[in-house]
C-alpha positions in Angstrom: 13.8 -68.3 15.1 17.4 -68.3 16.3 18.5 -70.0 13.1 16.8 -67.2 11.1 18.7 -64.4 13.0 21.9 -66.4 12.6 21.4 -66.7 8.8 20.7 -62.9 8.6 23.9 -62.2 10.5 26.0 -64.5 8.2 24.6 -62.8 5.1 25.3 -59.4 6.5 28.9 -60.3 7.4 29.6 -61.9 4.1 28.3 -58.9 2.2 30.3 -56.4 4.3 33.5 -57.8 2.8 32.7 -56.0 -0.5 29.8 -53.7 0.3 31.8 -50.5 0.9 31.2 -48.0 -1.8 33.7 -45.3 -2.8 33.7 -41.5 -2.4 36.2 -40.0 -4.9 37.7 -36.5 -5.4 39.2 -35.3 -8.7 42.8 -34.0 -8.4 43.8 -33.9 -12.1 41.7 -33.6 -15.3 42.6 -33.3 -18.9 40.7 -33.7 -22.2 41.8 -35.1 -25.6 41.4 -32.4 -28.2 40.6 -32.9 -31.8 44.2 -32.0 -32.8 45.5 -35.0 -30.7 46.9 -32.9 -27.8 45.8 -33.2 -24.2 44.5 -30.0 -22.7 44.2 -29.1 -19.0 42.7 -25.7 -19.9 39.7 -27.1 -21.7 36.4 -26.1 -20.1 35.5 -29.7 -19.5 38.8 -30.5 -17.8 38.8 -27.3 -15.7 35.2 -27.8 -14.5 36.0 -31.3 -13.2 38.8 -30.3 -10.9 38.0 -30.7 -7.2 34.6 -32.3 -7.8 33.5 -35.3 -5.8 31.5 -38.3 -6.9 30.5 -41.7 -5.5 30.9 -45.2 -7.0 28.5 -48.0 -6.1 30.8 -51.0 -5.6 28.3 -53.6 -6.8 26.9 -51.8 -9.8 29.9 -49.6 -10.8 27.6 -46.7 -11.3 29.2 -43.3 -10.7 27.0 -40.4 -9.5 27.4 -36.9 -8.3 29.0 -33.7 -9.8 28.0 -34.6 -13.3 29.9 -37.9 -13.5 27.8 -40.5 -15.3 28.9 -43.8 -16.6 25.5 -45.3 -17.4 24.2 -43.0 -20.1 21.1 -44.2 -22.0 20.5 -46.9 -19.4 23.7 -48.8 -20.3 25.1 -50.3 -17.1 28.8 -50.7 -16.4 30.3 -54.2 -16.2 32.1 -54.5 -12.9 35.3 -56.5 -12.3 36.9 -57.4 -9.0 34.1 -55.9 -6.8 35.3 -58.1 -3.9 38.3 -56.6 -2.1 41.4 -58.6 -2.7 45.2 -58.1 -2.3 46.9 -56.9 -5.4 43.9 -56.2 -7.6 42.2 -53.0 -8.8 38.5 -52.4 -8.8 37.4 -51.6 -12.3 34.2 -50.9 -14.2 33.8 -50.6 -18.0 30.8 -49.3 -19.8 30.5 -49.9 -23.6 28.0 -47.7 -25.5 26.7 -49.2 -28.7 26.5 -48.6 -31.7 29.6 -46.3 -31.6 31.4 -48.5 -29.1 32.6 -45.5 -27.0 33.9 -46.6 -23.6 33.9 -45.3 -20.0 36.6 -46.9 -17.9 37.1 -46.6 -14.2 40.0 -48.1 -12.2 40.5 -47.8 -8.4 43.8 -49.2 -7.1 42.5 -50.7 -3.9 45.8 -52.5 -3.2 47.6 -49.2 -2.5 48.4 -48.9 1.2 46.5 -46.3 3.3 42.9 -45.0 3.3 43.2 -43.1 0.0 43.1 -45.1 -3.2 44.2 -43.6 -6.5 41.7 -43.7 -9.4 41.8 -43.2 -13.1 38.6 -42.5 -15.1 38.6 -42.3 -18.9 35.3 -41.0 -20.2 33.6 -41.7 -23.5 34.1 -38.1 -24.6 37.9 -38.0 -24.2 38.3 -36.8 -20.7 40.9 -38.3 -18.4 40.4 -37.8 -14.7 42.5 -38.9 -11.8 42.3 -38.5 -8.0 41.7 -40.3 -4.8 38.9 -42.4 -3.4 38.1 -43.6 0.1 35.7 -46.2 1.3 32.5 -44.9 2.8 
């Protein structure tokens, strides 16, 4: 029985090295307009300012405040979900047949508790802000 508890402890410790999810807050938001210009006054861009969402580290799925990167049941592909020096956490979702893309990058290597993020949504929005582990 002692071996069983020890095994559970080891599994828990090994998963804790990458199990922290992210809580993120939008600081800046713009949208690519049909004329090729970036607008910060577009309704989509304005509505995203100050919103918060979470990111599941293992799945890459964003949730909360209307942020979704798994439309139509398409799951993101996660890169670098294990914390490491000098690497960013990133998740990419590719929606077929149009091949539109959601891209999320969180710069985990930045010193301090707040990590900058960049999110480029499939509909042309570009959102930046800060994430923390939670």
